C-alpha positions as CSV (number, residue, x, y, z in Angstrom):
1,M,85.2,82.7,93.5
2,Q,85.9,85.4,90.9
3,V,86.1,88.1,93.7
4,L,88.6,86.1,95.7
5,L,90.8,85.3,92.6
6,S,90.8,89.0,91.9
7,I,91.9,89.8,95.5
8,L,94.5,87.2,95.4
9,A,95.9,88.5,92.2
10,S,95.8,92.1,92.8
11,D,96.3,92.4,96.6
12,I,98.5,89.5,97.7
13,L,100.4,88.1,94.6
14,P,102.3,91.4,94.0
15,V,103.6,91.2,97.7
16,F,104.8,87.5,97.2
17,I,106.4,88.3,93.8
18,I,108.5,91.3,95.3
19,A,109.3,88.8,98.2
20,G,110.4,86.2,95.8
21,I,112.8,88.7,94.2
22,G,114.3,89.4,97.7
23,F,114.6,85.6,98.2
24,L,116.6,85.4,95.0
25,L,118.8,88.3,96.0
26,A,119.9,86.7,99.1
27,R,120.0,82.9,97.7
28,V,121.7,83.5,94.3
29,F,123.7,86.8,94.9
30,G,124.5,86.6,98.7
31,A,122.7,90.2,99.2
32,S,122.9,91.3,102.8
33,V,119.6,91.2,104.5
34,K,121.2,92.9,107.5
35,T,122.2,96.2,105.6
36,L,118.9,96.3,103.9
37,S,116.8,96.0,106.9
38,T,118.9,98.5,108.7
39,A,118.3,101.1,106.1
40,V,114.4,100.2,106.3
41,F,114.2,100.2,110.0
42,Y,116.4,103.5,110.5
43,A,115.3,105.5,107.5
44,L,112.5,104.6,105.3
45,I,109.8,103.3,108.2
46,P,110.3,106.5,110.1
47,C,109.6,108.6,107.0
48,L,106.6,106.4,106.1
49,V,105.3,106.8,109.8
50,F,105.9,110.7,109.6
51,R,104.2,111.3,106.2
52,S,101.3,109.1,107.0
53,I,100.3,110.8,110.3
54,V,101.1,114.3,108.8
55,S,98.9,113.6,105.8
56,S,95.9,112.0,107.4
57,N,93.0,113.1,109.4
58,I,93.4,110.8,112.3
59,T,92.6,112.5,115.6
60,G,94.4,112.0,118.8
61,A,91.1,110.0,119.9
62,G,91.5,107.7,116.9
63,V,95.3,107.1,117.8
64,G,94.3,106.1,121.3
65,R,91.7,103.5,120.1
66,L,94.4,102.0,117.7
67,L,96.7,101.7,120.6
68,L,94.0,100.2,122.9
69,V,93.0,97.8,120.2
70,A,96.7,96.8,119.5
71,I,97.3,96.0,123.3
72,L,94.1,94.1,123.8
73,I,94.6,91.9,120.6
74,L,98.1,91.0,122.0
75,A,96.7,90.1,125.5
76,A,93.9,88.0,124.0
77,M,96.4,86.1,121.8
78,G,98.7,85.6,124.6
79,L,96.1,84.1,126.7
80,I,94.9,81.8,124.0
81,G,98.6,80.8,123.2
82,R,99.3,80.2,126.8
83,V,96.1,77.9,127.1
84,V,97.1,75.9,123.8
85,A,100.7,75.8,125.1
86,M,99.6,74.0,128.5
87,L,97.7,71.4,126.3
88,L,100.7,70.7,124.2
89,R,102.8,70.3,127.3
90,L,105.6,72.4,126.1
91,S,109.0,73.0,127.8
92,R,109.8,76.5,129.1
93,P,111.8,77.4,125.8
94,E,109.2,76.1,123.7
95,L,106.5,78.0,125.6
96,S,108.4,81.3,125.0
97,A,108.8,80.4,121.4
98,F,105.1,79.6,121.1
99,L,103.9,82.7,122.6
100,L,106.3,84.8,120.4
101,V,104.7,82.9,117.3
102,V,101.0,83.4,118.1
103,M,101.2,86.9,119.6
104,F,103.2,88.9,117.1
105,S,102.1,89.2,113.5
106,N,104.0,90.5,110.6
107,S,102.1,93.8,110.4
108,G,105.2,95.7,108.6
109,N,106.8,93.8,105.9
110,Y,103.7,92.1,104.8
111,G,100.7,93.8,106.3
112,L,101.2,97.3,105.3
113,P,101.6,96.6,101.5
114,V,98.7,94.3,101.6
115,V,96.4,97.0,103.3
116,M,97.7,99.7,100.8
117,F,96.9,97.3,97.9
118,A,93.4,96.1,99.2
119,F,92.1,99.3,101.0
120,G,94.0,102.4,99.7
121,P,96.0,105.4,101.5
122,D,93.1,106.0,104.1
123,A,93.5,102.4,105.5
124,L,97.1,102.7,105.3
125,S,97.2,105.7,107.6
126,Y,95.6,103.7,110.3
127,A,97.7,100.5,109.5
128,T,101.0,102.7,109.9
129,I,99.8,103.8,113.5
130,F,98.9,100.2,114.3
131,F,102.1,98.9,113.0
132,V,104.0,101.3,115.3
133,A,102.2,100.3,118.2
134,S,102.8,96.6,117.5
135,S,106.5,97.2,116.9
136,L,106.8,98.9,120.5
137,L,104.9,96.0,122.0
138,T,107.2,93.6,120.1
139,N,110.3,95.6,121.5
140,T,109.1,95.4,125.1
141,I,106.6,92.5,125.6
142,G,108.3,90.2,123.0
143,V,111.8,90.7,124.4
144,F,110.4,89.8,127.9
145,L,109.0,86.7,126.6
146,A,112.1,85.8,124.8
147,A,114.5,86.4,127.7
148,A,112.0,84.7,130.0
149,G,113.2,86.9,132.9
150,R,116.8,87.4,132.0
151,R,116.6,90.8,130.7
152,S,115.6,93.8,133.1
153,V,113.1,96.4,132.7
154,H,115.7,99.0,132.1
155,D,117.1,97.0,128.9
156,A,113.5,96.8,127.5
157,L,112.9,100.5,127.9
158,I,116.2,101.2,126.3
159,G,115.1,99.0,123.5
160,I,112.1,101.2,123.1
161,L,114.2,104.3,122.9
162,K,116.1,102.9,120.0
163,V,112.8,102.4,117.9
164,P,113.2,105.4,115.3
165,A,109.5,105.1,114.4
166,L,108.9,106.4,117.9
167,Y,110.5,109.7,117.2
168,A,108.8,109.9,113.9
169,V,105.5,109.8,115.7
170,G,106.6,112.3,118.2
171,S,107.7,114.7,115.4
172,A,104.6,114.2,113.4
173,A,102.3,114.9,116.6
174,I,104.4,118.2,117.0
175,V,103.7,119.2,113.4
176,V,100.0,118.4,113.4
177,L,99.1,119.7,116.9
178,G,101.2,123.0,116.3
179,G,99.7,123.6,113.0
180,F,103.0,123.6,111.2
181,H,103.7,123.0,107.5
182,P,107.1,121.5,106.8
183,P,109.1,123.2,104.1
184,L,109.5,121.5,100.7
185,A,113.0,121.0,101.2
186,V,112.3,118.6,104.2
187,M,109.0,116.9,103.0
188,R,110.3,115.9,99.6
189,P,113.2,113.6,100.8
190,I,110.5,112.4,103.4
191,V,108.1,111.5,100.6
192,L,110.5,109.8,98.5
193,L,111.9,107.7,101.3
194,S,108.3,106.7,102.4
195,D,107.5,105.6,98.6
196,A,110.3,103.3,99.0
197,A,109.6,102.0,102.4
198,L,106.9,99.3,101.4
199,P,108.5,97.7,98.4
200,M,111.8,97.6,100.4
201,M,110.2,96.1,103.5
202,V,108.8,93.4,101.2
203,L,112.3,92.5,99.8
204,V,113.5,92.3,103.3
205,L,110.9,89.8,104.0
206,G,111.8,87.5,101.2
207,M,115.5,87.8,102.0
208,Q,114.7,86.7,105.7
209,L,112.5,83.7,104.4
210,E,115.6,82.6,102.5
211,R,117.0,81.6,106.0
212,A,114.1,79.2,106.9
213,T,114.6,75.7,107.7
214,L,112.6,72.4,108.0
215,P,110.8,72.1,111.3
216,E,111.8,69.7,114.0
217,R,108.1,69.3,115.2
218,P,105.8,69.9,112.4
219,G,102.8,69.3,114.4
220,V,103.5,72.0,117.0
221,V,104.2,74.4,114.1
222,M,101.0,73.7,112.2
223,V,99.2,74.2,115.5
224,A,100.8,77.6,116.1
225,V,100.2,78.6,112.4
226,A,96.4,77.7,112.8
227,V,96.2,79.9,116.0
228,S,98.1,82.9,114.1
229,L,95.9,82.6,110.9
230,L,92.5,81.3,112.0
231,V,91.9,82.3,115.6
232,A,93.7,85.9,115.4
233,P,91.1,87.2,112.9
234,L,88.3,86.2,115.0
235,V,89.8,87.9,118.0
236,A,90.4,91.1,116.3
237,L,86.9,91.3,114.7
238,G,85.4,90.7,118.0
239,L,87.4,93.5,119.5
240,V,87.0,96.1,116.9
241,S,83.3,95.5,117.0
242,L,83.4,95.9,120.6
243,L,85.3,99.0,120.9
244,G,83.3,100.6,117.9
245,V,86.1,100.6,115.3
246,T,84.7,101.2,111.8
247,G,85.5,101.8,108.3
248,P,89.3,102.0,107.1
249,A,90.5,101.7,110.8
250,R,88.5,98.5,111.2
251,Q,90.1,97.0,108.0
252,A,93.5,98.1,108.9
253,C,93.2,96.7,112.4
254,V,91.7,93.1,111.4
255,V,94.1,92.6,108.6
256,L,97.3,93.4,110.2
257,S,96.3,91.3,113.3
258,S,95.7,88.5,110.9
259,M,99.1,88.6,109.3
260,P,101.5,85.5,109.4
261,V,104.1,85.3,112.2
262,A,106.3,88.4,112.6
263,V,109.8,87.8,111.0
264,V,111.4,89.7,114.1
265,T,110.4,86.9,116.2
266,T,113.2,84.8,114.5
267,I,115.7,87.5,115.8
268,L,114.6,87.3,119.3
269,A,114.5,83.4,119.4
270,L,117.9,83.1,118.1
271,E,119.3,85.9,120.5
272,F,117.8,84.1,123.5
273,D,117.9,80.5,122.1
274,V,114.2,79.7,122.4
275,A,113.5,77.2,119.9
276,P,114.8,79.3,116.9
277,T,114.1,76.6,114.5
278,F,110.5,76.2,115.4
279,V,110.0,79.9,115.3
280,T,111.6,80.2,111.8
281,S,109.6,77.3,110.6
282,S,106.5,79.0,111.9
283,V,107.3,82.1,110.1
284,L,107.7,80.3,106.8
285,A,104.8,78.0,107.0
286,S,102.5,80.8,107.9
287,T,103.7,83.1,105.1
288,L,103.1,80.5,102.7
289,L,99.6,79.7,103.8
290,S,98.4,83.2,104.5
291,P,96.9,83.9,101.1
292,L,94.3,81.1,102.1
293,T,93.0,83.2,105.0
294,L,93.6,86.7,103.9
295,T,91.9,86.5,100.7
296,P,88.5,85.6,102.1
297,L,89.1,87.9,104.8
298,I,89.7,90.8,102.7
299,A,86.6,90.1,100.7
300,Y,84.6,90.0,104.0
301,L,86.1,93.5,105.1
302,R,85.2,95.1,101.8
């Protein structure tokens, strides 16, 4: 019990404190989450991704394995979500919303800081790669699910090209493979911006949660949350074991896959009008309940 309390206090509580500050900034002062999230998405995350790759010892094979793990976990959760949705007899919009909730976890705003606090910079390097893969999958598979056939392949591909982290990965790959050493004039602003990325991402999480509302179907919300928080860790543990992923990479993949529902799903649900209240409620409920599942999971992975 003492170990669990220590993990809760040192690895998870700091994230909730920062998110709470973001919540208050939005609720009391009306701070614009759009402005802050734009800065995080286009400036801070690309710098974090670039720095993590350039300063890590991850090989090309390691990156490929992380990408494969991310894809397989997404596919497995999609299959499980589809079966559960059939049992719940959900309508077509509700089905799309349910799949968004169970397939996409908050690997960025919430996951990266927790991995850093719990397992250190080595695991964070792997977590960053996993986060980029998850982000690309969200901007393709997530868009397809939300659109339910109303958005073309061309539009989805354009969406991928608008993800700045993708270009950070490409730039970092060129630097690593070419054996280049970026000048200090370039690296110092990248380091400063990357240092700001994690706390700013958690602030954005809190500001986005301020928009949450009470669910219309609490039973379905709790089923979706249970699949996200209880089933996803088991799926991730099984797949990393099957693929031989060990050490910090294993810790990063399992923890990020076990995070609460991704906040970006609320944006997709609103844009395509697929049960947005249900999705927003699932994000809030899963985030508030996540310490109960993440704390023992982190203890196990250590």
